[in-house]
N, C-alpha and C positions, 0 to 999 in steps of 0.2 A: 313642653311640648310631648305630644305623644309620639311614640315610636312606630312609624309607618314606613320604615326601611324597606322591609321585605315586600310591601303593596308596591312601593315605587319601582323597586328593581324588578319586580315582575310585570309591571305594566311597560318597562322599557323594553325588556325582552319580546313582548308579545307584539308590541307596537312596531319594533324593529322588524322582526319576522315577517309579520302578517301584512303591513301596510306601507311602510317606508322602503324596505328594500325593493318589494315589487315595483314601486312607483319611480325607480331609477330609469327605467324604459316604460314610459306611459304608453306610447303607440309603437305598432309594430305591423310588418306585412310580411307574408312569407316569400321565401326566394324559391325559386325554382332549382331542382337538384339532379344532377347525373353522376353517375359514377363507372369507372373502368378499373377493374382489378388486375394489377398486374402478375403475369405469371411468373412464378420462382421469386428471384431475388429482387431488390430494386431497380428500376430502370433510371437511366439518366433523364434529367428534367425535360429536356427537349423533347423526349419520347412520351414522358407521362401527358405534357402539356399536348401533343398531337393526337394522342389516342381518341377514338369515338367513343363517348361513354354513353349509358343507357340511363333512362330515368329511375330513379328511387324515391320513395316517400320516406318522410320522417315517420318513425315508428318500424321501419324495416331492418332486419339483422344484416349486418355486414362484417367482414374482416376475418378470415381464416387466421389462425395463430400465425404469426410473424409474416402476415402478409402486406401488401402496399396496396391501398386503393386510391385512385386520383379522383375526387371530386371537384365538379364543376358547377358552382353556383352562379345564378344569373338573376337578374331582378330591375326594377325600375324604381327610383326613388320619388314617391308621391309628390305632386306638384305643391300640394298643401304644406309640406314640411320646409319649404323655401326659408333660409334663415335659422334653421335649427342645426343642433350637432346629430349626426346620423352615424351608426355603427352598425355593422354585420355581427349578429350573435351566431356563431358556429359551435354547436354542442356536439361532438361526434359521439356522445354516449358516455361522457365523462362523469366519474365518480369523484366530487370534490374534496372527499377526505383521503384520496390517495395521489396526490400530485407525484408525478415522477414513476409511476409503476404501473402504466396502463397504455392506452393508446395515445398516441400524439399526433399533430399535424403542422406542417409549415404551408403557409400561403403564399402564392404567387400572383403576380399580375400576368395578364396573357403574353406580356413579353417576355416572361421569365424572371422578372425581378422578384427577389423574395421581399415579402412584407414584414411577417412576424410569425412566430410559433404560435400555436394553439394548445393548451393545457387546460387542467381541471380548473385551475383558478385564474385562467387568462383566456378567455373565449371571445373576445371581442376583436373587431378589426375597424379602424376609422376610416369613414367614407370621405366625410366632409365636416368642417367645423367654420363656418356654416355651410349648408348645401344650398344651391340655387333652385332645387327641385327639377325633377325630370332626369337627372343622370342615369346613365344605363351603368349598372352594375356587374363586372364579371370577374370573378375570382376562381383560383384554382388551389386545391389543397392536397397535398400529398400526405396521406394520412397512413401511419404505421399501426397495424392492429396487434402490438405487441400484447401477449396474454398476460393475465395478472397472476402471477408466481408467488407473490407475498401478499396473500389476500386478507380479509378480515379473520380468517382463522390461519395464521401463520404455520409455517414448519410442517404443513400438509404434504407428504410425498406426492409428486405430480409428474407426469410425462410430458408436460407443456415445456418445459427446459429444452428441449430439443426438436428443431423443425422436422426432423427425420421420425419423432415420436409423437408429435404434437396434434395430429389428426388435421381435420379441415372444417370442425363446426365453427361458424360464425361468433364471434366473441363479444361483439359490441351491438348496441341498438342506436340508430341514428336519433339524435333528440332534435332540439329546437335549430331551425335554420331560418332566421329573420332578418329583415331590415327593420332597426328600430331606432326610435327618437331618444337620445341621452339627454336627461335631465340633469345638467351639472349641478343645479343647487340641491338636488335631493342628494345627489351622489356625495355632495360635501357634507349634507346632513347626517348622512350615514355614517362618514368617517368621524364628524364631531361627537356623534352618539357612541360609537364604537370605544373611541379613546377616551372619553369621559367615564363610561361605563366600566371599561376595563380597570382603569385607573382607581376608580371608586372601589371597586372589589378589593384591591390591594391594599388599601390604606386602614388603619386601626380604625374599629367602630367608634372609639372615642375621640378620632381626629376632627376637629372644627372642618378641615378642608374636606373630608368626606361627605360631611353634612351639606357644606357649600354646594359641592357638585350635585348632591341629590335633589337639593331645591331647585337648582338652575335646571337640571334635566326634567325635573316635573313641570315646572313653568313652561318648558320647551313643547313638551308634549301637550301641554293644555293649549297652546297656540297652533297646533295641529288640527285642521279639520281631517277627520278620518275618510270622508268623502271626497276631499280635495287636498289631498297630500301635496301635489304639485303647486297649486296654487297658494299654499301657507308656508311650504318649506323655509322661505327666508324668513318670515316672521319667527319661526321655531329658532332658527340659525341666530337671529338677532339675540335671543334670550340666553344664548350660550357665550356671547362675545367675552362678558367679564371673566367667567371663570376658564376659559381659553387663552385668555391673554395675562393671566396671574403669573408672574416670572417664579422660576425655581429659586429655592434657597441656595445662598452661595456655597454650601459644603453638600450641595447634590452631588450624587455621582456622576461620573461623565462617560459617556458611550461613544465610540467611533463606530459608527455604523459603516461597514464594508459592503457594498454590492456583491452577492456572492450565489453561485450555482454548482455546489458540489456535485460533479458529474462522475460516478465511478467508469473508470475507463472500459469495464466490463464487469458484469455482476448477474443480474437477473435477465440479461440481455447479451447478445455477442457483440463483438467488437466492432462488426460493420454497423450495427445499430447506433453505437456511441458515436460514430461520425455524424450520424443525422441528429441525434439528441444535441450535440455542440452546436450544429448549424441553426437548429431552432432556436436553442437558448442564446446564441451569441445575435441571431436577428432580432430577437425580442430586445436584448440588452442595449444594441446601437440605437433601435427606435426609441427606447426610453430614454436615453442619454440626451437624444435630440428633442425630447418634450420636457425634459427636467433638467434645469441648468445647475442644481445643485448636488445631484446625484453622481456616484462614483462607483464603479464597478471594476471589481478585480477578478482575473481567471488563473488558475495555475496550470500546470501540466503543459510543457512545450509541445508534446506529441497532440493534444488536442488542438493547439493553435494551429500545428501543420496539417491536421485534418482540415481544419477551414481553409486554409491557403490552398491544398492540394484539390479538395473536392467540391469547394463553394466559392470559387473566386470573386464572384459577385458580394457575396456575403463579407470575404476578405478584405475588399476595398472599404467597406463601412467601418471594418474592425480598425484598419490602419489609420484611417482619419481620426478617429476616437481616441487610439493610442496617442497620436501626435497632439491630440488636445490634451492630453494628461488626464483623461477621465475614464478610459478602458485601461485598466493596470496589469501587465504581466506580473503574476506573483509566484513566488516560491522557488524559481530557478531550478527546478528539477524535470527530467524528461517525463516522467508521472510521479504520481502521488504514492510511492511505492511502499511496501512493506519495508521496514527497516531492521528487522530481526534476523531475517535470513539472507537476504542478498550479502555476497562475500565482499571483501575490502574494495577490490577495483570496480567491482560493479555499482557498489554506493558511490564511489568516487565518480564514476563515469555519469551516474544520474545527475550530478551537478554539472559536469563537464558539458554535457549535451544539451541540459536544459538551459544553462546560463547563455552558452554559446548560441543557441536558438535566437534568444531575446537580443542579444547583442548584434548578431547578424543581421534580423530582421527589423530591429527598432532602434538600435544602438542603446538600449536599457539595459543597467545592470541593477538588478533587485536585491536587497540585502539580508531578506528573510528566507528561511525555509518555511514551507506552508503545507501542512501535514494534517488538516483537521480530524482526520477519519482512521489514522493507520493504528494497527492494533499493537500499540507499545513501541518502545524506542530503544535500541542498542546502546549500550554504554560507550561505544567507539564513535558514535555520531558527531558529538561536538565538534572534534577536531577536524572532521571531514568538511563540516559546514565552514568552520573558518579557513580551511584550506582553499576552499572554493571562493572565498572572498566575501562571505557572507556573515552576518553577525547575530542573528536573531532567529528563533524558531517559534512557530505558533501552532498549537494542537489542542484540541478539545477532548479527545477521545478517553484521556485518563479518568474523566468524570464520570465515565461508565463502569470503573472498578467496582466490584461487588462488596469487598471487604472492608477497605481502608479508605478513608477520605483524604485525597491527597491535600497536604498542608497549607499550599500556596497557589495563588493565580500568577503572580509576577515573580520571578527568580531567576537565579543563574543556574544553568545546569552545567556540573562539571563532569568531562567524560575520563575516559581511564588515563588519559597523558597529563590531565590537569587543566586541559582547555576548557573556559567557561563560555556559555552562550547565554545571552539575556532571552528568557523564554517566558511566554504568555499562555495560559489557559484561559480562555473566555469563560467568565463565571456565568455567563447566560446560559451555558450547558447545552448548546445546540449550534451546529453549523447551518441550520435552516430556519434562522430566527425569521419572524414574519411580524415583528413590531406589535406584537399583542402586550397588553398591559401585564399580563402575569409574566411574560419573558423580560421585560425590563424591570419589573420589580424584583424578580428572582435575581438577575445580575446584580443589582445593587445590594439586596440582601445577603446573597451568597459570598461577595467579594472578600476574600480572606486578609486583603492587605489593607484595610481601613486604618486610618490616622496616619499612614506613610504614603499612601497613594490613593488616588481618586479617579484613574481611567482604567478602562476596560474597552474589549473589541467586542462587536457582535457582528458575525458573517449573516448577512439578511438577503434571503431569498430561497425560492424552492429549487432544490438540486435533483439531480437524477433524471432529467427530463421534465421536472416540473415547471421548467421555463424561467427560472431565476428571479429577480426581485420584479414585484409587480407595481404598479402606479398606485396601488392601495396602500402598499408598504411605504412609499415615498411619501404620500399624504400624510400616514400617520406620523412618520418621522418629522414632518415639518411641525407638526403639532406639539409634538414631544421635544422640539429643540430647546425650548426654555418655558417649562411648564411646572407650575407648583404642584408638590407631591411626588413627582416623577424624578427619575435621572433625567439629564439632558442628552440628547441625542444629536449628533452632527455626523454627515457624511464625510469621510476622510479615507486618504490612501493607507494601505499597512504601513507604509514607511513614515506617513505622518504620524499615526498612532505609536508606533515603537519610539520615535524620537521624543515624543511627548513624555511617554510611560518611563523611558529610562531617565530623562531630566528629572522627573519628579521624585524618582527612587533610583539614586546613584547607588545604593548600598543594600541590594535586594537580598533575601536569604538565599542560601546556596544548598542545593541537592546534588548528591555525589552518587554517580552511579547509573544505572539502567532505570529508565523510568518504564517500569513492568506494569502491563494493563493486567488487572485481576478479574480478566474475563477474556473469552475467545483463544484459550490455550490451545484448543484442538486444531487450530490452523497451523500449528507446526508439523502436524502430521496428515492431514486430510489431503487426499488427491496426491498420492506418493509420486506417481509418474510426471506430474507437473514439477514436483520438487525436484526429481531426478534430471529432468530435463534441465531445468535452470541451474544446477549445479553444474553439470557435465558442460554446459554451453560455457559458463564462466570459465572453466578450466580449457577448454578448447579454444577460447578466446585468448587466453594467455599463451597458449603454444602457436596459436596462428601469429599473434605479434611477434613473440619471441624469434621464432625461426624466419619468419619472412623478413624481420628487420636485420638479422643476422646475414640472411643471403643477400638481401640489398646490399649492406655495406662491404660483405665480403665478395661477392659474385655479380653484382649489378641487378638481381632479381627485381622485376618491377613490383615495388611495394604496393598491396591492394588497398589503397586509401579508400575509395569509395565503397568497395565490400566490405570493409570491417567496418566503417561508420554505419552503413546500413545494417548489419547484423547486430552490432552492438544496441542499436536502437530497437532493434525486434526483441532482444533479450530483456532491456530495460523495460519495454512496455510489458513484457509478461510477469515483470516483478510487480507489478501494480496489486495494491492492497486487498482485491479480491480473486486474483488470478493465482499468483504464488500461494497465499495462504489457503487455496482450496476451497474458497467460499463461493464459487460461482456456478451457473447452471451447467447441466453435462454438455452443451453445445461450445461453449467456451473451452472447457477442458479436453474435449475430442479435437476441436482445431489446435489447441495447445500442443497437444502430442504431436501433431502431424507438422506444425512448425518447427518443434526443437529437432524432430528427424530431418527435416530439411535444412536446419541451420546445421547440424552435426555433419550432414553430406558435404556442404560446402566448406565448412571449417576443416574437415579431414582432407578436402582436397588442397586447400591452400597450403595446409602443414605438409602433406605428402610431398608437394611441387617444391616447397622450399627446402625440405629436407634431402631431397633428390639431387637440387641443385647443389646443396654444399656438399654432399657425399660425392658427388663426381662418378664417373664410371669406374668400377671394379667390383671385386668378390670379396673385399674384407667386410665381415660381419660387424656392425656398428650398432651400438645402442645410443639411443638420443635421449638425453636426460632432460626433461622439462622442468623438474622440480628446483626449488632454490636452495638445494643442499646437493653435495655429492653423494653418489652411492654405486657400489659396486666398483669403485675405483673410476668413475665417470664424474666429472666435475658437472656443477650445474650450469646448465645452459651449454652443454658440450656434447659431442658425440665420440665415442671411443669404444674399443673392443672391451668388454665388461671383465672384471676379476672374478675367478671362480675358486671354488674350494669348500671344504667343509662337506657333512654329510648329516642326514638324520637318519636314525634307526627307529623302525616300526616294531614293536613287539606286542606280543599279548600280554594283558594285565591279568594277574593271578586270580583277581575276584571277578573276571569278567571284564570285556572291554579290551581297550588298546592303550598302549603308552607310546609317545612320542618324545624324541630325546636327540637334541642336536648339539649337546655340550655346553649350551648355555641356558636352555630352558628343559624341564622334563614334565611332560603334559600328560596327565592321566585322564582317559575317557572311559567311563564305566560302560556297563552294559545298556544303559538306558541313553546313551549318547551325550551324557552331561559330564561338563568338566568339573572333576572332583579334586583336582590338584594341578596348579600351575608354578612349579617350583622354579625359583630364580637360583641357580647353581652357584653363579659367583658371589651372590649375596647371602646364600644359604638361607632363604626366606621364602616362605609360602605366600601365594598371592590369595588363594581361595580361602573363605573363612571356614574355620572348622565346623563339620556337620553340613556344610551348605554345598550347592553345586552351581557351578556357571554355566552359561551358554543354556539357561533354562528360559525357554518360551512360556509365557503366561498369557492368558487369555481372561480379559475382564468384559461382563456385560457393559454397554454404552448408551444409555439414553438420557443425555441432558435434559434439564428442563425446559430449554428452549435453546434455539440457535444450533440446530444439530450438528451442520459441518463446521461450526465455529467453536463449540464449547466442549469440553469435558468438565464435568463435575466432579467434586471431591469424592462424593459417595461411591464413584466407580471402584475405588479400591477396597469396599467392604466386601467384594464377591471377586474371587480368583480361582481359576484352574490352571495348574501346573500342567503343562504338556510334557509327561513323563514317559509315555509309552512310545516305544520306537518300533517301526516296522522292520527297520534294517539297521545295524551298525556294523559297518565293514571296512577293511583296508581300502584306501584308495589306490588308484592304479599308478601313482607315482612314487609310491614308497614312503611318502612323507605327510601323508593325509588320512583322515578317516572320514567315511561318507554315513550320513544319518539320514533316514527317511521316516517322517512320521506322518499320520492321519489324525485329523478331528474335525469334527462336524462335516461340512462339506468340503473341506479343503484339505490340502497336503502340503508338507513342508520337506524340502531336500537341502541338507546342509553338507558342506564340506570344511573340515577343520583341518588347516594346514600348518606346519611347522618347518618353515623353509630353512635350508642349510645356512649357518651363519648368522641367523637373524634371531633377535630376542621379542619375537611376537608371534602371537597364534592368530592365523587369520581364519576368519568365519565368513564364508561365503553361504548366504541364503536365499533359496528360491521358493516363494511361496506361490501356491495356486490358491488364491483366496476368494471364497465362495461364501463368507460369513455375512451377516446383518446385524448392525448394531452392536458391534463388538470391538474390543481395542486390544491389540496384540503387542506384547512388550517382549525384549530380550533381556534378561538379568544377568549381572555378575555382581554376587555377594563376595565382597573383598574383606580380606583381613587387614584393614587399615583404621586407624585411629586420626580423624581429620576433622578440625571445626569447621573447615571450608573446602572447597573445591573449585577449580577453575575451570570456566568454559570459554572456547575460542569466540571471539567476537572481530568485528572489523578492525584490521591493525593492531590486535593485539589479544588479550583475554581479559576475563572479569571474573571476580571471585564472588560466590555467593555461599552463605552458610549451610552446613549439613543438618542443623537443628531448626527446631520450630520455637524458639523460645517466644518470639511475639507473634501477632497477627500478621504482620507484614512478611515474615519468613513463612508461617505457615501457607499463607496465600500462593505462595511461589512453588506449588505443587507438581507444575509442569512447567519446564523452562528450555531455553533454545541455546544450541550450541553450534557452531559450524563443524569444524572437522575433528574437534577432540573434546573430551573431557578430562580432566586430570586431578587426581587425588595424591597427597604427600603426607608421610611423616617426615620428621627431619631425617635427609639422608637416603630415603627410599620412597618412591611413589609408583603409581600404577596411571596408565592411560589407556582409554577406550576410544579409538578412532573410527571415523565412517566415511563413506564415499558419497552419501546422499541423504542422511536422515538428519533430523534437526531436534526433534523434541526428545525430552529425557525427564528422568527423577532421580533424585539422589536421597537415600533415606539411610538412618542410622540405627542400630538396635545394641543393646549392650546383652551378650551372652549370659546366660543363667547358670551354665554347666561349664565344665572344663576351666579355661583360663580367665573365664568372665571379661573376655576382650570386647572390643567394639566391632561389629560388622557394618560395614559402610557400602551399600547397595547400589550401583548404578544400572539403571534400567533405560534402554534404549526403546523409544517408540517406534514401531515399524507400520502398522497399518490400523486403520480406522474402518467403518461401513456404515456412516450415517446415510439417511434417505432422502434428506432436503439439504440444498437444492437439487442435488442430482440423486435419483433414487438408485443408481447403480455404481456409486461411489466405489473405486478401486477395485471393482470386481476382475478377478483375472490373474495373471502370471506377473509377479514381481520379482526383482533380484536386488539383494544389496550386499554390501561389502563392509565387514566391521574387523577390527583386530584388538585383541587384548594385548597391552604391552607392559608386562612386568618389570620392576626395576626402573621405570621411566621417570626421569626428571623432566622438568617444563620444556626443556630443549628437544628433548625425545619425543614429546607430545607433539609438539610443533612439526619437526621433521617427519615424523610417522604419519601425522594427518595430511601433509602434502603428498608423501609418497604414496599412499593409498587412492589419492585422487588424481594424480599424474602418472599413470603406469610407462613403462619404458616403451620406447618405440623402437623397433629393428629395422635396420636399411642396409643393404649392401653397397659399398662404395670403395672409393680409392684410399681413404685414409681417415685418420682422426681429424674432428672439427673444434677448433677452439673457440671458448666462450667469447660472445662480444663484451659483456661485463661481469666482474666477478667481485664478491664481498669476502674479506678474508676474516670476517667473525660469523659463526653460525648464529649468534643472537640478531644478526641483520638480515633481514628477509626481503629479498627483491621481488615485488610482486609484480612489477610491469617492466619490460624492456620493450620499446616500440620507436617507429620513427615520429617526429613531432606532427602533429596534424595540420600545421599549416604548409606541409610538403617542400619545407627547407631541406631535408635531409639530416636534421640534428637528431640525435639520438636523446630518447627520454627515457630516463631511469625513475621508477618509484620505489622506495624502500621504507621499512620500517623497524624499530626495535622490537623483538618478539618475545623477548624472554621477562620484561617488566624490571629491568636495571638499566643504568647508564652503559654505554660503551663507546668506544673508539673503534673506527674501521677503516681500512683502506680499500676503495675501490679500485679496481685495474680495470681500464677499457683496452680490448683488443683491437684498436685503431688509434692513429694519431688525432689527439684533440688538442682544439685550437682555443677552447675556452669553455668555462662551466659557469652555469648561472643556477642558482636557487629559485625555483619557480612554485606558482601556486599550481593547482590543479589543471586549470587552463593553459597551462605551460607559459604563463606570462612570469617575467621577473619580480620577485619580491625582496623586499629589505625590511632591516627593524628588529627581527628576531634575533636577540643579543645572545641568547643561549645557544643559538646554532652556529657550529664553525664548520666551514668547508676550506680546505686548503688545497689546491689544485697545482701539482707539478707533473706537466706532460701528461702521460696517460694514467697516472696515480693521482687519486683524490682522495685526500684525508676528510673523514666525517666524524662528528661527535654528536651523538644523538642522546636525548633524555628517554626515560622509560616509556616505551610504546609510540615514540614520536614518529610521525610521518613525514617524510621528506620527498620533493620531487626535484630531480634534477635535470638539467638539460645540456647536453654534451654537444659543443659545434664541432663538426668533424673537419680535420686541416686539411 
């Protein structure tokens, strides 16, 4: 037989595009349209419905950037349409190629009842099926004219990302506004032909199945009268029955489709717009659930559920019913789909506490999975947090975006720093916006790396980010793919059902140990420095507020601010969303974030001050409150006392120019350039700075990645570097223990103060940058005379080691990585830490010196600032302040302690006398990350702690109050049992604890 494949496939494309799809709506009449433009921010629904609109014609421009327009559409169903299915087609000016990134609408009835959302791939509103004819139609559309930030030419700098700079030019052209007859037979024919055509294109040319489909499709098109598609559609469908009913082979890959709409809680739109995106999507999905009995929809991010509850109660009622029916499924158990690299230990725990508690309180539902499809890599401390929250699964897709190395598994157990393993799935469909296209389904089956031992994968199905979620077309395609020869099978299932099947069929999956590093989007560890500082400082202020409020409540009856702390925690957790904290949102988002963090700081400082003054009482004794988990200057952790004093620092001229700081522990030489050329550990008789090198070296790189400006830094940035060695001034500080340095470069200026405090083995580096560069990357370098095969960087509830070498492509790809408060390098018996108060990105490299001793130089570089122009063209312009410290002679315990110290400065209050700690630990390796009152208002004291050095430890906790009982709990403060390796022995106010390396534990102390 002649090969006419190309001819038939081309015929299919043209007939579908030009004849069949246009025949889906064979008859239409225009609707009358009027519009009212809301001034300023969005108005309540009742105000929009009551406003008096003015007529507008199809083809007219509408919608200033970030504006809201209320359209009223009215019309009458023609009498001759009686018995037919009729829909309103409301096209606001959509580009079907960009669902989720443009204008959107929510349709209401005149009484304010929401109907469904309007989106680029979802423009219809059902009027009747069938209609009687003569019905009056009146609908209202709340339309958001969100500008296109991420357009056909992405990463182009734009001022549209903030309403203050976006202007008022109309963004959209009103398109079709009609009543139309829906021919459901033709609609079904479109789906038949799409499914078969897409499947055919994925099958091997030599496959008999491909040719069977080709012949059937050819015959179907023969049956279509191109002048009467509607009259011949059923005949065409009948010629496809056999190929659509052929069952899949028994070994076919099995896909669990989960209805999904990944909605970024802020990104190329502000938080307030996400509230409306969620309302539109949930309206769509509850309507689709009513129409499609097999469909299941899952939504993550408790914050988004709370927005529906609080802002759209009429939608919330429909959501609650669908949840009760088991078909609208809470997923993920987190407050938001947060970044997981940068949030601190306690914040990461609270993501699960507040997320899971919301679903429990609202629905009595506790889900077993963490759902993070779009997060930019996963910290090695996360598995035990997931487990401690009472969950056991993780889903993500983002690792498929890695540029260098292909991840070797799709289903595996992920092992964290403490040995906890979590059953993890990466959907091989490689998208969290699956649309049931044949290419997606075939890719999932081909791509699945666990063939032979497993055959199940998951496909999150639906348009996200305001694209409206799953469409009826996706559901119709899934029905055809349920059991179809040549294809993977598709079945709608909940995440829990998928994970149970996947775990049952693959009980011994491969194991991946350590972080799940995304080889992309590395610059999110640095972009938008003020947002990152706001997060770090809020986390530590929350620690202080809970610690001192709990201490004051137990000791002095201070009213514990349960509601305020709950609200503030949720605000901070929201801003850890994976496009806010990483710095990849528009200017509007970060402008609001900065203001929010300022308000949070003011409120938390007020709580801290009130609690500390209550504890201190009336008096004039100068007290220092120590919020850190280790004692310092003679003040116990969690206590207040008169600090110890002593020691001195000498500041002398350096013979070759510059200055020398010496406090008897360290001698630091700062040359005439303001660079640290020596940091000598006097006790160890050991130099810290590599020979011929200099620390405190600011380095400037050009920084224009190939794409994803705010997200990415590409490795070639290192090819060009400017060392900022010219100093405007190097002079002694006023305190006699510091040196002040100023530098100018480009359009920017840096002021640094290097301080060697008496009695301390650390050099503090305070840096102020007035930053006015564009597309540049600023680093702070410390070349160290240390030979180390690996280094430690802090992560949640412990630390994680990375190699300093690049033996393999996996190691080479980690040229920018995350740390929390410290990085630490060590030779046996001696090490160095670099600690920080608000930076995350860093790199560590090693070279072998060719002169002198030919030793190894290991250079730690802290990432300070970037200046990408998309999506915020003014990213990080202005003044920034950073605090770092170089700690020579540091063991890992010193790194832990100094990291906490720099983030929790002393607070000085005058009062009557010392304040004893509420809870203490007698081992430095045990870090208490939280002391608080139990969330249920019982008055019980909750203590969260972990082993921080990486070894086993026995520890005694001492409570500063009578204890009636002790329980080990999960993160939600519920008693747990069954961990045979955990030992807790209570004897009055003394509690013996045994911990594994990095083990996290939560204790609930009942007050006598």
